[in-house]
C-alpha positions as CSV (number, residue, x, y, z in Angstrom):
1,M,-12.0,-24.6,-0.6
2,M,-9.4,-26.8,1.1
3,T,-9.5,-30.5,0.4
4,P,-10.6,-32.8,3.2
5,E,-6.9,-33.9,3.6
6,R,-5.7,-30.3,4.0
7,Q,-8.4,-29.6,6.5
8,L,-6.9,-32.3,8.8
9,V,-4.0,-29.9,9.4
10,A,-5.8,-26.6,8.6
11,P,-9.3,-26.7,10.2
12,F,-9.9,-22.9,10.0
13,F,-10.2,-20.1,7.5
14,L,-6.7,-19.1,6.2
15,G,-5.5,-16.4,3.8
16,G,-2.6,-14.3,2.7
17,E,-1.9,-14.6,-1.0
18,T,-5.1,-16.7,-1.4
19,I,-8.3,-17.2,0.4
20,L,-8.5,-20.7,1.9
21,V,-11.8,-21.9,3.3
22,S,-12.2,-24.8,5.7
23,Y,-15.8,-26.1,5.7
24,P,-17.7,-29.4,5.5
25,T,-17.2,-31.8,2.6
26,D,-19.3,-34.8,1.6
27,G,-16.7,-37.2,2.8
28,M,-17.1,-36.1,6.5
29,T,-19.5,-37.7,8.9
30,H,-22.5,-35.7,10.1
31,E,-20.7,-34.9,13.4
32,Q,-17.5,-33.9,11.7
33,K,-19.5,-31.5,9.5
34,M,-21.2,-30.0,12.5
35,M,-17.8,-29.5,14.3
36,S,-16.4,-27.8,11.2
37,M,-19.4,-25.5,10.9
38,R,-19.3,-24.6,14.6
39,G,-15.6,-23.9,14.5
40,N,-15.9,-21.8,11.4
41,N,-19.1,-19.9,12.2
42,P,-19.5,-16.3,10.8
43,H,-18.5,-14.7,14.1
44,F,-15.3,-16.7,14.5
45,A,-14.4,-16.2,10.8
46,R,-15.1,-12.5,11.0
47,A,-12.7,-12.1,13.8
48,V,-9.7,-13.2,11.7
49,T,-10.6,-12.1,8.2
50,H,-8.7,-8.9,8.6
51,H,-5.8,-10.9,10.0
52,E,-5.5,-13.0,6.9
53,L,-6.5,-10.4,4.2
54,I,-6.5,-6.6,4.6
55,P,-4.9,-5.0,6.6
56,G,-3.1,-8.2,7.5
57,H,-1.2,-10.8,5.5
58,H,-2.6,-10.0,2.0
59,L,-1.7,-6.3,2.3
60,Q,1.6,-7.2,3.9
61,G,2.6,-9.4,1.0
62,F,1.4,-6.8,-1.6
63,M,3.6,-4.2,0.0
64,A,6.6,-6.5,0.5
65,Q,6.7,-7.2,-3.2
66,R,7.0,-3.5,-3.9
67,H,9.1,-2.0,-1.1
68,R,12.5,-3.4,0.0
69,A,11.8,-6.8,-1.4
70,Y,15.4,-7.8,-0.7
71,R,14.5,-7.9,3.0
72,G,12.5,-11.0,2.5
73,D,15.6,-13.0,3.6
74,F,15.2,-11.5,7.1
75,R,11.6,-12.6,7.3
76,T,10.5,-13.3,10.9
77,P,7.1,-14.4,12.3
78,F,7.5,-11.8,15.0
79,N,7.0,-9.2,12.3
80,T,4.7,-11.1,9.8
81,E,2.3,-12.6,12.4
82,G,2.8,-9.8,14.9
83,W,1.5,-7.3,12.3
84,A,-1.6,-9.3,11.7
85,L,-2.3,-9.9,15.4
86,Y,-1.6,-6.2,16.1
87,W,-4.6,-5.4,13.8
88,E,-6.8,-7.7,15.9
89,F,-5.7,-5.7,18.9
90,L,-6.2,-2.3,17.2
91,L,-9.6,-3.1,15.7
92,W,-10.8,-4.4,19.1
93,D,-9.7,-1.1,20.6
94,R,-11.6,0.8,17.9
95,G,-14.8,-1.1,18.5
96,F,-14.8,-3.2,15.3
97,S,-16.6,-6.0,17.2
98,K,-20.0,-4.5,17.9
99,T,-22.4,-7.3,18.7
100,P,-22.0,-9.8,21.6
101,E,-21.5,-12.6,19.1
102,D,-18.7,-10.8,17.3
103,K,-17.0,-9.9,20.6
104,I,-17.1,-13.6,21.6
105,G,-15.6,-14.5,18.2
106,A,-12.7,-12.0,18.7
107,L,-12.1,-13.1,22.3
108,F,-12.2,-16.8,21.3
109,W,-9.2,-16.1,19.0
110,R,-7.5,-14.1,21.6
111,S,-7.8,-17.0,24.0
112,H,-6.6,-19.4,21.2
113,R,-3.5,-17.3,20.6
114,A,-2.5,-17.5,24.3
115,A,-3.3,-21.3,24.5
116,R,-1.1,-22.0,21.5
117,I,1.9,-20.5,23.3
118,I,1.3,-22.7,26.3
119,F,0.9,-26.0,24.5
120,S,3.6,-25.3,21.9
121,L,6.3,-24.5,24.4
122,N,5.3,-27.4,26.6
123,F,5.4,-29.8,23.7
124,H,8.8,-28.6,22.5
125,L,10.2,-28.7,26.0
126,G,9.1,-32.3,26.3
127,N,6.6,-31.6,29.0
128,W,3.4,-32.4,27.2
129,T,2.1,-35.0,24.7
130,P,0.1,-34.0,21.6
131,E,-3.0,-35.4,23.4
132,Q,-2.5,-33.0,26.3
133,C,-2.2,-30.1,23.8
134,V,-5.5,-31.1,22.3
135,D,-7.2,-31.3,25.7
136,L,-6.0,-27.8,26.5
137,L,-7.7,-26.4,23.4
138,V,-10.9,-28.3,24.0
139,N,-11.2,-27.7,27.8
140,K,-9.8,-24.2,28.2
141,V,-10.5,-22.5,24.8
142,G,-13.7,-24.3,23.7
143,H,-12.5,-25.8,20.5
144,E,-14.3,-28.6,18.8
145,R,-12.2,-31.8,19.3
146,D,-11.6,-32.4,15.6
147,N,-10.6,-28.8,15.0
148,A,-8.2,-29.0,18.0
149,L,-6.6,-32.1,16.6
150,G,-6.1,-30.3,13.3
151,E,-4.5,-27.3,15.0
152,V,-2.1,-29.4,17.0
153,R,-1.2,-31.4,13.8
154,R,-0.4,-28.1,12.0
155,S,1.7,-26.8,14.9
156,F,3.9,-29.9,15.0
157,S,4.1,-30.7,11.3
158,G,7.6,-29.5,11.1
159,D,6.8,-26.2,9.3
160,Y,6.8,-24.1,12.4
161,G,9.7,-23.6,14.9
162,P,9.3,-23.7,18.7
163,L,8.9,-19.9,18.9
164,Y,6.4,-19.5,16.1
165,Q,3.3,-19.4,18.3
166,I,4.7,-17.0,20.8
167,A,5.9,-14.8,17.9
168,Y,2.3,-13.8,17.3
169,M,1.8,-12.4,20.7
170,M,5.2,-10.8,21.2
171,G,5.2,-9.2,17.8
172,G,1.7,-8.0,18.2
173,L,2.6,-6.4,21.6
174,Q,5.6,-4.7,20.0
175,F,3.5,-3.1,17.2
176,H,0.8,-2.2,19.7
177,Q,3.3,-0.4,22.0
178,M,4.9,1.3,19.0
179,H,1.5,2.7,18.0
180,R,1.1,4.1,21.5
181,D,4.6,5.7,21.4
182,L,4.3,7.2,17.9
183,V,0.6,7.7,17.1
184,D,-1.0,8.3,20.5
185,S,1.8,10.8,21.1
186,K,0.8,12.6,17.9
187,K,4.3,12.1,16.4
188,M,2.8,10.3,13.4
189,T,-0.7,9.9,12.0
190,D,-2.2,6.4,11.7
191,R,-1.7,6.5,7.9
192,Q,2.0,7.6,8.2
193,F,2.7,4.9,10.9
194,H,1.1,2.0,9.0
195,D,2.6,2.9,5.6
196,A,6.0,3.3,7.1
197,I,5.9,-0.1,8.8
198,L,4.8,-1.9,5.6
199,K,7.5,-0.2,3.5
200,E,10.3,-1.4,5.9
201,G,9.7,-5.0,5.1
202,P,9.6,-8.1,7.3
203,I,12.6,-7.4,9.5
204,P,12.6,-7.7,13.3
205,V,10.1,-5.2,14.9
206,E,12.8,-3.5,16.9
207,M,14.6,-2.7,13.7
208,V,11.4,-1.3,12.3
209,R,11.1,0.9,15.4
210,A,14.7,2.1,15.0
211,A,13.9,3.1,11.4
212,L,10.7,5.0,12.3
213,T,12.4,6.8,15.2
214,N,15.7,7.5,13.3
215,Q,17.5,5.7,16.1
216,K,21.3,5.4,15.6
217,L,22.5,1.8,15.7
218,T,26.0,0.4,16.2
219,R,27.4,-2.7,14.6
220,D,27.3,-4.5,17.9
221,Y,23.7,-3.3,18.8
222,K,21.7,-5.7,20.9
223,A,17.9,-5.7,21.4
224,N,17.0,-3.8,24.5
225,W,13.5,-2.4,23.9
226,R,11.3,-3.1,26.9
227,Y,8.0,-2.9,25.0
228,Y,5.6,-4.5,27.4
229,K,4.0,-2.3,30.0
230,L,1.4,-3.5,32.5
231,N,-0.6,-0.4,32.2
């Protein structure tokens, strides 16, 4: 359970190595408690449990300690967050969200991911104030205002670079396209594909793809994979 102070910058369920729960505390006002409960309702929390735990960050960390641990120095959010978001994409494709309420929970977070790219880049480019970022989350995504405030505080606390929020989406799209290229084409099974990715460590996704496809790389190799397709 996160402290009230921690919840000011982390208003939602988090995970990875530990399970971190954001929920009402006795020091909150009644309205703050209601906002916390609405923002952490079971359908919203269900949509990101697998992102934080298994097969997301918890499994990712478990494997990283056991396979090519030396690659931790090359850690990138495009890989770490991209992997977890990819599983949100894949589980949606596989029908993991069955009820209307669970589907809304998953789509809420999909909208949230996109909105974070917009407000984060606008803030770092000097176009928006933090208040405008909060308004976007409230008016366009449907956040409770206190939760939106916490999300914006977390994004601009100094722990995240300007590209961190877009890294979720770009990394997720890279893994998703790689799955199409290697699994949908029957070159690999799901199990082979996912095990191979986790054993490569948190390096840039294009380098993971190069390893899985036995691509020959030169010393002066530059990224050139056009992974996003409109279809």
